C-alpha positions as a Markdown table, in Angstrom:
| # | Residue | x | y | z |
|---|---|---|---|---|
| 1 | Met | 15.4 | -25.6 | -10.7 |
| 2 | Thr | 15.1 | -21.8 | -10.3 |
| 3 | Ser | 12.7 | -19.5 | -12.0 |
| 4 | Ala | 13.2 | -15.9 | -12.9 |
| 5 | Leu | 11.7 | -13.2 | -10.8 |
| 6 | Asn | 9.6 | -10.4 | -12.3 |
| 7 | Ile | 8.4 | -7.1 | -11.0 |
| 8 | Asn | 5.3 | -5.0 | -11.5 |
| 9 | Val | 5.3 | -1.5 | -10.1 |
| 10 | Phe | 1.9 | 0.1 | -9.3 |
| 11 | Thr | 1.8 | 3.9 | -9.0 |
| 12 | Ala | -0.9 | 6.0 | -7.4 |
| 13 | Pro | -0.9 | 9.7 | -8.4 |
| 14 | Glu | -0.3 | 12.7 | -6.2 |
| 15 | Gln | -3.1 | 13.1 | -3.7 |
| 16 | Ala | -4.4 | 16.4 | -2.2 |
| 17 | Ile | -4.3 | 16.4 | 1.6 |
| 18 | Ala | -6.5 | 18.2 | 4.1 |
| 19 | Gly | -5.0 | 20.8 | 6.4 |
| 20 | Glu | -3.9 | 24.4 | 6.6 |
| 21 | Arg | -1.2 | 25.4 | 4.1 |
| 22 | Pro | 2.1 | 26.2 | 5.8 |
| 23 | Arg | 2.5 | 29.2 | 3.5 |
| 24 | Pro | 0.2 | 31.3 | 1.4 |
| 25 | Trp | 1.9 | 30.7 | -1.9 |
| 26 | Gly | 2.9 | 27.7 | -4.0 |
| 27 | Pro | 0.9 | 24.6 | -4.9 |
| 28 | Pro | -1.7 | 23.2 | -2.6 |
| 29 | Met | -0.6 | 20.6 | 0.0 |
| 30 | Ala | -0.4 | 17.2 | -1.5 |
| 31 | Trp | 1.0 | 13.7 | -0.8 |
| 32 | Asp | 3.6 | 12.7 | -3.4 |
| 33 | Ala | 2.8 | 9.9 | -5.9 |
| 34 | Thr | 3.4 | 6.5 | -4.2 |
| 35 | Thr | 4.3 | 3.1 | -5.5 |
| 36 | Ala | 3.9 | -0.5 | -4.5 |
| 37 | Thr | 6.0 | -3.2 | -6.1 |
| 38 | Leu | 4.9 | -6.8 | -6.7 |
| 39 | Ile | 7.9 | -9.2 | -7.0 |
| 40 | Phe | 6.8 | -12.5 | -8.4 |
| 41 | Gly | 8.1 | -15.8 | -9.6 |
| 42 | Glu | 6.3 | -18.7 | -11.3 |
| 43 | Asn | 4.1 | -19.5 | -8.3 |
| 44 | Asp | 4.6 | -17.0 | -5.5 |
| 45 | Ala | 4.6 | -13.2 | -5.0 |
| 46 | Val | 5.5 | -10.6 | -2.4 |
| 47 | Leu | 4.1 | -7.1 | -2.3 |
| 48 | Val | 6.5 | -4.5 | -1.2 |
| 49 | Gly | 4.8 | -1.3 | 0.0 |
| 50 | Thr | 1.2 | -0.4 | -0.1 |
| 51 | Leu | -0.8 | 2.5 | -1.3 |
| 52 | Thr | -2.6 | 5.1 | 0.9 |
| 53 | Thr | -6.3 | 5.4 | 0.5 |
| 54 | Ile | -9.1 | 2.8 | 0.4 |
| 55 | Asp | -9.7 | 3.3 | -3.3 |
| 56 | Glu | -6.0 | 3.0 | -4.1 |
| 57 | Ala | -5.7 | -0.2 | -1.9 |
| 58 | Glu | -8.7 | -1.8 | -3.6 |
| 59 | Ala | -7.4 | -1.0 | -7.1 |
| 60 | Leu | -4.0 | -2.4 | -6.0 |
| 61 | Ala | -5.6 | -5.6 | -4.7 |
| 62 | Arg | -7.5 | -6.1 | -8.0 |
| 63 | Arg | -4.3 | -5.7 | -10.0 |
| 64 | Val | -2.3 | -8.0 | -7.8 |
| 65 | Glu | -5.0 | -10.6 | -8.1 |
| 66 | Leu | -4.6 | -10.6 | -11.9 |
| 67 | His | -1.2 | -12.1 | -11.5 |
| 68 | His | -2.6 | -15.4 | -10.0 |
| 69 | Arg | 0.3 | -16.0 | -7.6 |
| 70 | Asn | 0.4 | -17.2 | -4.0 |
| 71 | Pro | 1.0 | -14.3 | -1.7 |
| 72 | Lys | 3.8 | -14.9 | 0.9 |
| 73 | Ser | 3.9 | -13.3 | 4.3 |
| 74 | Val | 5.5 | -9.9 | 5.0 |
| 75 | Glu | 6.3 | -8.0 | 8.1 |
| 76 | Leu | 4.7 | -4.6 | 8.7 |
| 77 | Met | 6.0 | -1.8 | 10.8 |
| 78 | Pro | 5.2 | -2.7 | 14.4 |
| 79 | Lys | 3.3 | 0.6 | 14.9 |
| 80 | Ala | 1.1 | 0.4 | 11.8 |
| 81 | Glu | -2.1 | 1.2 | 13.7 |
| 82 | Glu | -0.5 | 4.3 | 15.4 |
| 83 | Glu | 0.7 | 5.5 | 12.0 |
| 84 | Leu | -2.7 | 5.0 | 10.5 |
| 85 | Ala | -4.1 | 7.6 | 13.0 |
| 86 | Val | -1.5 | 10.1 | 11.7 |
| 87 | Tyr | -2.5 | 9.6 | 8.1 |
| 88 | Arg | -6.2 | 10.0 | 8.9 |
| 89 | Lys | -5.5 | 13.7 | 9.5 |
| 90 | Phe | -4.3 | 14.1 | 5.9 |
| 91 | Phe | -6.9 | 11.9 | 4.2 |
| 92 | Pro | -10.2 | 12.4 | 6.2 |
| 93 | Gly | -12.8 | 9.8 | 5.3 |
| 94 | Gln | -10.5 | 8.0 | 2.9 |
| 95 | Leu | -8.7 | 5.5 | 5.1 |
| 96 | Pro | -10.1 | 2.2 | 6.6 |
| 97 | Ala | -11.2 | 2.1 | 10.3 |
| 98 | Ala | -8.6 | -0.6 | 10.9 |
| 99 | Ile | -6.0 | -2.5 | 8.9 |
| 100 | Thr | -5.6 | -6.2 | 8.7 |
| 101 | Val | -2.0 | -7.2 | 9.4 |
| 102 | Pro | -0.9 | -10.0 | 7.2 |
| 103 | Gly | 0.6 | -13.1 | 8.9 |
| 104 | Asp | 2.5 | -16.1 | 7.8 |
| 105 | Leu | 0.2 | -18.1 | 5.5 |
| 106 | Thr | 2.0 | -21.3 | 6.3 |
| 107 | Arg | 1.5 | -21.2 | 10.1 |
| 108 | Pro | -1.8 | -21.9 | 11.9 |
| 109 | Arg | -3.1 | -18.9 | 13.8 |
């Protein structure tokens, strides 16, 4: 028996970023709006993508939790910690000190 898959797309608005403007005209520097997509069936779900700041991630976690599905494991980019350091320059004080990398929930650690 198969069940239909559903999606729910979460969108975070454009975010102003810190740093010097590359040119003296035009709009202020900003990070484009971002999305994360929850793909879910009757019992399980997979989150594709994440949002950027702590506030966005916490809001996303609350919204995902409302679906009452079992999260399944996903693979992150192997250099996630290194990339986090780059993003800290753009969002000072808004990113976590470290990230928790998800693992396979069915395998003992």
